[in-house]
MIRO-904706 format. One record per residue (C-alpha): z, x, y; residue in one letter. Coordinates in nm, 3 decimals. Layout:
KEFI       zz       xx       yy  code
KEFI        Z        X        Y     A
...
END
This chain:
KEFI       zz       xx       yy  code
KEFI  -19.192    1.299   -3.718     M
KEFI  -19.294    1.136   -3.420     K
KEFI  -19.486    1.464   -3.312     M
KEFI  -19.637    1.484   -3.657     L
KEFI  -19.779    1.126   -3.644     K
KEFI  -19.900    1.165   -3.318     Q
KEFI  -20.116    1.499   -3.385     Q
KEFI  -20.230    1.297   -3.737     L
KEFI  -20.375    1.020   -3.552     V
KEFI  -20.551    1.253   -3.270     E
KEFI  -20.721    1.482   -3.522     R
KEFI  -20.821    1.191   -3.748     R
KEFI  -20.976    1.021   -3.442     N
KEFI  -21.139    1.337   -3.308     A
KEFI  -21.536    1.303   -3.317     A
KEFI  -21.624    1.655   -3.395     D
KEFI  -21.320    1.776   -3.600     R
KEFI  -21.373    2.070   -3.845     E
KEFI  -21.147    2.159   -4.155     T
KEFI  -20.949    2.458   -4.022     V
KEFI  -20.586    2.449   -4.176     D
KEFI  -20.371    2.240   -4.432     F
KEFI  -20.338    1.942   -4.147     F
KEFI  -20.727    1.909   -4.190     D
KEFI  -20.732    1.898   -4.540     L
KEFI  -20.481    1.634   -4.571     V
KEFI  -20.685    1.438   -4.317     I
KEFI  -20.994    1.507   -4.534     D
KEFI  -20.803    1.337   -4.834     E
KEFI  -20.677    1.024   -4.620     L
KEFI  -21.040    0.973   -4.518     N
KEFI  -21.166    0.936   -4.876     K
KEFI  -21.232    0.592   -5.020     P
KEFI  -20.950    0.610   -5.268     N
KEFI  -20.710    0.866   -5.124     P
KEFI  -20.425    1.017   -5.350     I
KEFI  -20.178    0.936   -5.049     M
KEFI  -20.113    0.702   -4.772     D
KEFI  -20.038    0.814   -4.420     E
KEFI  -19.632    0.787   -4.482     S
KEFI  -19.688    1.014   -4.787     T
KEFI  -19.900    1.267   -4.580     A
KEFI  -19.647    1.280   -4.321     L
KEFI  -19.363    1.357   -4.552     D
KEFI  -19.597    1.618   -4.696     L
KEFI  -19.664    1.778   -4.358     L
KEFI  -19.275    1.769   -4.253     F
KEFI  -19.204    1.952   -4.594     T
KEFI  -19.437    2.200   -4.543     M
KEFI  -19.304    2.258   -4.185     L
KEFI  -18.943    2.292   -4.311     F
KEFI  -19.034    2.535   -4.583     A
KEFI  -19.192    2.757   -4.334     S
KEFI  -18.867    2.762   -4.148     H
KEFI  -18.679    2.884   -4.466     E
KEFI  -18.969    3.146   -4.514     T
KEFI  -18.929    3.291   -4.199     T
KEFI  -18.583    3.337   -4.195     S
KEFI  -18.597    3.451   -4.527     M
KEFI  -18.851    3.752   -4.390     E
KEFI  -18.607    3.823   -4.108     E
KEFI  -18.344    3.915   -4.360     H
KEFI  -18.553    4.085   -4.605     E
KEFI  -18.669    4.307   -4.328     K
KEFI  -18.304    4.395   -4.260     I
KEFI  -18.231    4.494   -4.621     L
KEFI  -18.573    4.692   -4.606     E
KEFI  -18.469    4.917   -4.340     R
KEFI  -18.115    5.010   -4.494     R
KEFI  -18.035    5.345   -4.619     V
KEFI  -17.767    5.183   -4.817     D
KEFI  -17.839    4.836   -4.979     P
KEFI  -17.518    4.778   -5.001     D
KEFI  -17.378    4.836   -4.655     S
KEFI  -17.234    4.596   -4.442     D
KEFI  -17.418    4.410   -4.140     I
KEFI  -17.436    4.625   -3.841     T
KEFI  -17.437    4.476   -3.467     W
KEFI  -17.781    4.609   -3.422     E
KEFI  -17.893    4.415   -3.734     E
KEFI  -17.704    4.115   -3.635     Y
KEFI  -17.860    4.107   -3.268     K
KEFI  -18.241    4.144   -3.445     S
KEFI  -18.171    3.810   -3.627     M
KEFI  -18.366    3.608   -3.372     K
KEFI  -18.464    3.331   -3.558     F
KEFI  -18.150    3.306   -3.741     T
KEFI  -18.024    3.253   -3.395     S
KEFI  -18.251    2.958   -3.348     H
KEFI  -18.153    2.819   -3.688     V
KEFI  -17.791    2.817   -3.552     I
KEFI  -17.836    2.677   -3.247     H
KEFI  -18.037    2.410   -3.396     E
KEFI  -17.794    2.322   -3.653     S
KEFI  -17.508    2.291   -3.359     L
KEFI  -17.701    2.060   -3.164     R
KEFI  -17.760    1.823   -3.455     L
KEFI  -17.395    1.902   -3.623     A
KEFI  -17.156    1.960   -3.364     N
KEFI  -16.806    1.953   -3.532     I
KEFI  -16.638    1.827   -3.209     A
KEFI  -16.800    1.449   -3.162     L
KEFI  -16.646    1.404   -2.870     V
KEFI  -16.443    1.587   -2.588     M
KEFI  -16.171    1.423   -2.334     F
KEFI  -16.138    1.485   -1.963     R
KEFI  -15.899    1.343   -1.698     K
KEFI  -16.015    1.368   -1.322     A
KEFI  -15.801    1.550   -1.100     D
KEFI  -15.959    1.391   -0.782     Q
KEFI  -16.226    1.121   -0.678     D
KEFI  -16.557    1.204   -0.823     V
KEFI  -16.846    1.044   -0.688     H
KEFI  -17.178    1.050   -0.904     I
KEFI  -17.496    0.853   -0.822     N
KEFI  -17.299    0.604   -0.649     G
KEFI  -17.025    0.547   -0.857     H
KEFI  -16.691    0.647   -0.818     T
KEFI  -16.436    0.805   -1.097     I
KEFI  -16.070    0.742   -0.952     P
KEFI  -15.846    1.017   -0.984     K
KEFI  -15.635    1.001   -1.289     G
KEFI  -15.919    0.851   -1.478     S
KEFI  -15.940    0.996   -1.880     K
KEFI  -16.312    1.021   -1.942     I
KEFI  -16.462    1.096   -2.295     M
KEFI  -16.765    1.276   -2.357     I
KEFI  -16.996    1.286   -2.644     C
KEFI  -17.173    1.587   -2.667     S
KEFI  -17.439    1.455   -2.930     L
KEFI  -17.585    1.212   -2.700     A
KEFI  -17.684    1.529   -2.474     S
KEFI  -17.784    1.701   -2.781     H
KEFI  -18.039    1.410   -2.867     L
KEFI  -18.163    1.380   -2.521     N
KEFI  -18.545    1.300   -2.526     M
KEFI  -18.592    1.425   -2.170     K
KEFI  -18.479    1.772   -2.261     V
KEFI  -18.571    1.797   -2.654     Y
KEFI  -18.858    1.691   -2.769     E
KEFI  -18.835    1.492   -3.100     D
KEFI  -18.457    1.527   -3.060     P
KEFI  -18.364    1.401   -3.396     S
KEFI  -18.583    1.659   -3.579     V
KEFI  -18.444    1.968   -3.705     F
KEFI  -18.686    2.218   -3.544     N
KEFI  -18.562    2.580   -3.508     P
KEFI  -18.875    2.675   -3.324     W
KEFI  -18.796    2.472   -3.024     R
KEFI  -18.542    2.742   -2.927     W
KEFI  -18.844    3.014   -2.895     K
KEFI  -18.953    2.847   -2.586     D
KEFI  -18.611    2.729   -2.462     I
KEFI  -18.338    2.997   -2.340     P
KEFI  -18.065    2.989   -2.563     E
KEFI  -17.750    2.858   -2.444     P
KEFI  -17.484    3.112   -2.295     V
KEFI  -17.145    2.938   -2.263     G
KEFI  -17.234    2.566   -2.186     A
KEFI  -17.434    2.332   -1.993     S
KEFI  -17.479    1.963   -1.961     K
KEFI  -17.761    1.990   -2.215     D
KEFI  -17.582    2.186   -2.476     F
KEFI  -17.187    2.142   -2.548     M
KEFI  -17.122    2.276   -2.911     A
KEFI  -16.860    2.485   -2.802     F
KEFI  -16.714    2.244   -2.519     G
KEFI  -16.774    2.363   -2.140     G
KEFI  -16.578    2.462   -1.847     G
KEFI  -16.239    2.601   -1.838     L
KEFI  -16.204    2.473   -2.184     R
KEFI  -16.500    2.650   -2.316     L
KEFI  -16.398    2.794   -2.685     C
KEFI  -16.309    3.155   -2.661     A
KEFI  -16.427    3.215   -3.018     G
KEFI  -16.806    3.105   -2.965     A
KEFI  -16.982    3.416   -3.001     D
KEFI  -16.748    3.489   -3.278     F
KEFI  -16.834    3.166   -3.463     S
KEFI  -17.199    3.212   -3.421     K
KEFI  -17.187    3.589   -3.568     M
KEFI  -16.982    3.419   -3.848     Q
KEFI  -17.272    3.167   -3.919     M
KEFI  -17.522    3.473   -3.889     A
KEFI  -17.337    3.663   -4.162     M
KEFI  -17.306    3.374   -4.394     F
KEFI  -17.664    3.293   -4.408     L
KEFI  -17.766    3.650   -4.416     H
KEFI  -17.573    3.658   -4.743     Y
KEFI  -17.661    3.325   -4.881     L
KEFI  -18.054    3.388   -4.823     V
KEFI  -18.073    3.749   -4.970     T
KEFI  -17.851    3.659   -5.270     N
KEFI  -17.902    3.308   -5.355     Y
KEFI  -18.185    3.042   -5.377     M
KEFI  -18.098    2.658   -5.404     W
KEFI  -18.267    2.335   -5.477     K
KEFI  -18.165    1.974   -5.339     T
KEFI  -17.989    1.763   -5.614     V
KEFI  -17.882    1.462   -5.423     S
KEFI  -17.777    1.281   -5.118     G
KEFI  -17.964    1.413   -4.836     W
KEFI  -18.020    1.088   -4.665     T
KEFI  -17.868    1.198   -4.283     M
KEFI  -17.753    0.954   -4.005     V
KEFI  -17.663    1.035   -3.655     F
KEFI  -17.387    0.797   -3.563     Y
KEFI  -17.115    0.910   -3.532     P
KEFI  -17.246    1.225   -3.509     G
KEFI  -17.481    1.397   -3.772     S
KEFI  -17.324    1.324   -4.125     Q
KEFI  -17.447    1.258   -4.480     F
KEFI  -17.275    0.926   -4.594     P
KEFI  -17.357    1.003   -4.967     D
KEFI  -17.292    1.402   -4.930     G
KEFI  -17.544    1.651   -4.977     F
KEFI  -17.549    1.816   -5.315     H
KEFI  -17.756    2.142   -5.410     I
KEFI  -17.783    2.381   -5.712     Q
KEFI  -17.727    2.737   -5.616     L
KEFI  -17.865    3.012   -5.802     L
KEFI  -17.796    3.381   -5.782     P
KEFI  -18.105    3.636   -5.755     K
KEFI  -18.104    3.929   -5.962     V
KEFI  -18.400    4.184   -5.905     S
KEFI  -18.623    3.905   -5.707     N
KEFI  -18.571    3.675   -6.035     M
KEFI  -18.357    3.369   -6.046     V
KEFI  -18.130    3.311   -6.321     L
KEFI  -18.230    2.998   -6.525     E
KEFI  -17.854    2.839   -6.519     N
KEFI  -17.701    2.763   -6.191     P
KEFI  -17.391    2.923   -6.130     I
KEFI  -17.243    2.641   -5.900     K
KEFI  -17.269    2.319   -5.770     K
KEFI  -17.189    2.269   -5.393     L
KEFI  -17.115    1.906   -5.231     G
KEFI  -17.154    1.906   -4.865     A
END
């Protein structure tokens, strides 16, 4: 959101700006004597459009997989899984913001010297992975869900001090790659078989960890021959 606001201000103040995209259309509206929206509403609209583009990109990726299949009812192959590049971005961004393990514990087996400080041997250390995942020096607008950021950042193999979704070192989760594959398969069957809409409870907080205090309730709708049934088959509460 911070990045969107900065770009909005820069474009509005540009001396020779031309209307070339949706962003400019929003600015044209804001510059009218009696605009139908204020800057806050405009930013919400732009963010919604950005989020919607994420879903569309992911959907296109999975539709292409279905189009290439000889048997539309066949299971996901290894080649199909490895072709889910944007889905992989979504998974890593989700893990960055919503890691299940909020903290990790370690014990110093020797004196450790870091930046002029000494951690004595035998000390018990608590590491908060979310703190590194929201590091503004590493991730631009860290509180924003933006899968596109992984297009320009090498996706983590194992763990690093900037991404610890599956722990690290000798205690790195042995099932990390298997877990990401399961998430990819879930997303594939979700976006190719269902549509959904938000019902209530989408307020998100980041302490401790990412969570929805009031839950996150959606209506899940089955797709039938590219059409959506009128009545929801189920309500999900996360």
